[in-house]
C-alpha positions as CSV (number, residue, x, y, z in Angstrom):
1,M,0.0,0.0,0.0
2,N,1.3,3.5,-0.8
3,I,1.0,6.0,2.0
4,T,1.3,9.6,1.0
5,A,-0.4,11.4,4.0
6,Q,-0.5,11.3,7.8
7,N,-3.0,9.2,9.7
8,T,-3.0,6.5,7.0
9,F,-2.6,2.8,7.8
10,T,-2.6,-0.5,5.9
11,P,-5.7,-2.7,6.5
12,A,-5.3,-4.8,9.6
13,V,-4.0,-8.3,9.1
14,L,-4.7,-11.1,11.7
15,I,-1.6,-13.1,12.5
16,Q,-2.2,-16.3,14.4
17,S,-0.2,-17.5,17.4
18,G,3.1,-18.9,16.2
19,D,2.8,-17.6,12.7
20,I,5.8,-16.0,11.0
21,F,5.1,-12.6,9.3
22,D,7.1,-10.1,7.3
23,V,7.1,-6.3,7.4
24,S,8.3,-4.4,4.4
25,I,8.8,-0.7,4.3
26,S,10.2,0.9,1.2
27,G,9.9,4.0,-1.0
28,T,11.4,7.5,-0.8
29,F,9.9,9.4,2.1
30,V,10.4,11.7,5.1
31,A,8.1,10.2,7.7
32,T,8.0,8.1,10.8
33,V,6.4,4.8,10.0
34,T,4.8,2.9,12.9
35,V,4.0,-0.8,13.2
36,Q,1.0,-1.4,15.5
37,R,-0.8,-4.4,16.9
38,S,-4.2,-4.9,18.5
39,K,-6.3,-7.6,20.0
40,D,-9.6,-6.1,18.7
41,A,-8.6,-4.1,15.6
42,V,-9.9,-1.0,17.5
43,T,-7.3,-0.1,20.2
44,W,-3.8,0.0,18.7
45,L,-0.4,-0.3,20.5
46,D,2.8,0.8,18.9
47,V,5.3,-2.0,18.3
48,D,8.1,-0.3,16.4
49,T,9.0,2.8,14.3
50,F,11.1,3.4,11.2
51,T,12.4,6.5,9.5
52,A,14.0,4.6,6.6
53,A,13.3,1.5,4.4
54,A,13.3,-1.8,6.4
55,E,12.6,-5.5,6.0
56,K,11.7,-7.4,9.2
57,T,10.4,-10.8,10.1
58,G,8.5,-11.6,13.3
59,V,6.7,-14.4,15.0
60,S,3.4,-13.7,16.8
61,G,3.3,-15.0,20.4
62,S,-0.5,-15.0,20.3
63,A,-3.2,-13.9,17.9
64,W,-2.8,-10.2,17.1
65,Y,-4.0,-7.8,14.4
66,F,-1.1,-5.9,12.8
67,R,-0.9,-2.8,10.6
68,I,1.6,-0.3,9.3
69,G,1.2,3.4,8.8
70,V,2.0,7.0,9.5
71,K,0.4,8.6,12.5
72,T,-0.9,12.2,12.6
73,G,2.0,14.7,12.6
74,A,4.6,12.0,11.4
75,F,4.5,12.7,7.7
76,T,6.5,15.3,5.8
77,S,6.8,14.2,2.2
78,G,7.2,11.3,-0.3
79,T,5.7,7.9,-0.6
80,V,5.9,5.1,1.9
81,V,5.3,1.6,0.4
82,A,4.2,-0.5,3.4
83,E,3.3,-4.2,3.4
84,I,2.7,-6.8,6.1
85,Y,2.2,-10.4,5.1
């Protein structure tokens, strides 16, 4: 998903307990990109932040929804290409 504005997030993805998932952040941007998780897809907790391209792999300890995006006030310019799978 291309992110070009603040307060924009990928759709939530449910990662089951023990599942391996990948986070991909690329593009040319000036922004702070935040990975968040939630038990109910309503209340979100910050997991990690990035200010440059990154590729990460994780394992979910229990079932969580995850999403990637740019919070309000954290976007200056460019395009963030964010994927979680």
